[in-house]
C-alpha positions in Angstrom: -53.4 37.7 123.8 -54.1 34.2 124.3 -57.2 33.5 125.6 -58.3 30.5 127.5 -62.0 29.3 128.8 -62.7 29.3 132.3 -65.8 28.4 133.9 -66.7 29.8 137.2 -69.9 28.6 139.4 -72.1 29.5 142.0 -71.2 27.5 145.4 -72.3 27.0 149.1 -70.4 28.0 152.4 -70.8 30.7 155.0 -72.3 34.3 154.9 -71.6 37.8 156.2 -69.9 40.7 155.1 -66.2 41.5 155.7 -64.3 44.6 156.3 -62.3 46.5 153.6 -58.8 45.5 152.4 -56.3 47.7 152.5 -55.9 50.0 149.2 -59.3 48.9 148.3 -62.0 51.5 147.9 -64.9 49.1 148.8 -65.3 46.0 151.0 -63.5 43.0 150.2 -65.7 39.8 149.0 -67.3 38.2 151.8 -66.8 34.6 152.5 -70.0 33.6 150.9 -69.1 36.0 147.5 -65.9 34.5 147.5 -66.8 30.7 147.4 -70.1 31.6 145.1 -67.6 32.6 141.9 -66.4 28.5 141.7 -68.0 25.4 141.2 -70.3 23.9 143.9 -68.9 20.5 144.4 -65.2 19.2 143.5 -64.7 18.8 140.2 -64.2 15.0 138.7 -62.5 13.2 136.1 -58.9 13.6 134.3 -57.2 16.9 134.1 -53.8 17.9 132.5 -52.8 19.3 135.8 -54.5 21.3 139.1 -53.2 24.6 140.3 -53.9 25.1 144.5 -53.8 27.9 146.6 -54.3 28.7 150.0 -55.2 31.7 152.2 -54.3 31.4 156.0 -55.9 33.3 159.1 -52.5 34.4 161.1 -48.8 34.0 160.2 -49.3 30.3 161.2 -48.9 28.6 157.8 -51.3 26.2 159.1 -54.1 28.2 159.7 -55.7 27.9 156.6 -58.9 29.5 156.2 -59.5 28.8 152.6 -58.5 26.7 149.6 -58.8 27.0 145.9 -58.3 24.8 143.2 -58.1 25.4 139.3 -58.5 21.9 137.3 -57.3 22.8 133.5 -58.9 20.2 131.2 -57.1 18.9 128.1 -58.9 21.5 126.3 -57.3 24.1 128.3 -60.8 25.0 129.8 -60.2 25.7 133.7 -62.8 24.7 136.2 -62.2 26.3 139.6 -63.3 24.9 143.3 -62.7 27.1 146.6 -64.2 26.4 150.0 -63.7 28.1 153.1 -62.0 26.5 156.3 -62.4 26.7 159.5 -58.5 27.0 161.0 -59.8 26.9 164.7 -57.3 29.7 165.7 -57.0 33.3 165.5 -57.6 35.7 162.8 -54.7 38.3 162.4 -56.1 41.6 161.4 -53.5 42.0 158.8 -54.1 38.7 156.8 -58.3 39.8 157.2 -57.5 42.9 155.1 -56.0 41.1 152.6 -57.8 38.3 152.2 -61.3 39.5 153.8 -62.0 36.5 155.3 -62.6 36.6 159.5 -63.9 34.7 162.2 -67.6 35.1 161.1 -67.2 33.8 157.8 -65.4 30.5 159.1 -67.6 29.5 161.8 -69.8 26.9 160.3 -67.2 26.0 157.6 -65.3 22.4 157.4 -62.1 22.1 159.5 -59.0 21.1 157.3 -59.2 17.7 157.8 -62.5 17.1 156.3 -61.5 19.4 153.5 -58.6 17.4 152.9 -60.6 13.9 152.7 -62.9 15.4 150.3 -59.7 17.0 147.8 -57.6 14.0 148.2 -58.7 11.4 145.6 -58.7 14.3 143.1 -55.2 15.9 144.2 -53.6 12.8 144.7 -54.1 11.6 141.1 -52.5 14.7 139.0 -49.7 17.2 139.1 -50.2 20.0 141.3 -49.0 23.6 140.4 -48.2 26.3 143.3 -47.2 29.8 142.7 -44.1 29.7 145.1 -43.5 26.9 147.8 -46.3 28.3 150.4 -49.1 26.6 149.8 -47.4 22.5 150.0 -45.8 24.3 153.1 -49.1 25.3 154.8 -50.6 21.9 153.7 -48.1 19.9 155.3 -48.3 22.2 158.7 -52.1 21.9 158.7 -51.6 18.0 158.7 -48.9 18.0 161.0 -51.7 20.5 163.0 -53.9 18.0 163.3 -52.1 15.2 163.3 -52.6 13.4 160.2 -50.3 12.0 157.8 -48.9 14.5 155.1 -50.0 12.7 151.5 -47.6 12.4 149.0 -48.3 14.6 146.3 -46.8 15.9 143.1 -46.0 19.6 143.2 -44.5 22.0 141.1 -43.7 25.8 140.9 -45.4 28.4 138.4 -43.0 30.8 139.8 -39.8 28.6 138.3 -41.9 28.1 135.0 -42.9 31.9 134.6 -39.4 32.3 135.3 -38.2 29.6 132.3 -40.7 31.8 130.1 -40.0 35.7 130.7 -36.9 35.5 132.3 -36.2 39.5 131.5 -38.9 40.3 134.5 -35.7 39.5 137.1 -35.7 42.9 138.5 -38.0 44.2 136.4 -41.4 43.6 138.8 -40.5 40.0 139.3 -42.5 36.9 138.9 -45.2 37.5 141.8 -48.7 36.8 140.9 -49.2 40.6 141.1 -46.6 41.9 138.1 -47.6 38.7 136.1 -51.0 39.9 135.8 -50.2 43.5 134.6 -47.6 41.8 132.0 -50.0 38.9 131.0 -53.2 40.9 131.2 -54.5 38.2 133.6 -58.1 39.8 135.2 -58.5 38.0 138.7 -59.2 38.7 142.4 -55.9 38.3 143.9 -55.6 36.9 147.6 -58.8 34.9 146.9 -57.7 31.2 147.0 -59.8 30.1 144.0 -58.8 33.4 141.9 -55.4 32.9 142.8 -55.2 28.9 141.7 -56.4 30.1 138.5 -54.1 32.8 137.9 -51.0 29.9 138.8 -53.0 27.9 136.3 -53.2 30.6 133.3 -49.5 31.4 134.1 -48.6 28.1 133.2 -51.1 27.9 130.3 -49.8 31.4 128.9 -45.8 30.2 129.5 -46.9 26.9 127.0 -48.1 29.1 124.5 -45.0 31.4 125.1 -42.1 28.8 125.0 -44.4 26.5 122.9 -43.8 23.5 125.3 -46.2 21.6 126.7 -46.4 22.0 130.7 -45.0 18.1 131.1 -41.9 19.7 129.4 -41.5 22.7 131.2 -41.9 21.0 134.4 -39.6 18.7 133.7 -38.5 16.6 137.0 -39.7 19.5 139.0 -42.6 17.9 140.2 -41.6 16.3 143.3 -42.9 15.6 147.1 -42.6 18.7 149.3 -39.9 17.0 151.3 -37.8 16.5 148.4 
């Protein structure tokens, strides 16, 4: 099994507990517990690529309530960062059961525009990985919702990379993070944005090792702007 170094540090933001997630014996990690796993500030430096994931408050893609990134260094060390986001909208109980984040966790959290302004200098310099196309759509929707221009970011999809690396999983569990967790032996807390971003980064690293191809070759011409 391939192992990669992963750095997750204590971080700030929000307080309080959270209701149980469906299917779990105990409570979902509260907002503060989730963010503390990750770096206390936006990582700096140059990285091979950055995986990004969002969680939403409800069915509206613009209702981002958590953003997480996983920055992959030249030596494949992964540094994660996560922040809660106040979406300024309602929380659907279904979503809260999934990710454990509710209105009380984001009451004092920054709004999306502030978070994006903090992240954009880093994100705009790197190729971004999302697991499916939802995250880029959510970023675009959140930008539209607060009246700011959608940034021209370079996106690639770790689902497509996984399909290339493990085509036998089609019709046999698929290429979602839940099934890839079992197939690749990954350990992460699903529906935490920082953890899911780290998982997407690990999928890419495992695919590189499995196919003996670097990320840049795996994505080929796939890296694109959301509107492309």
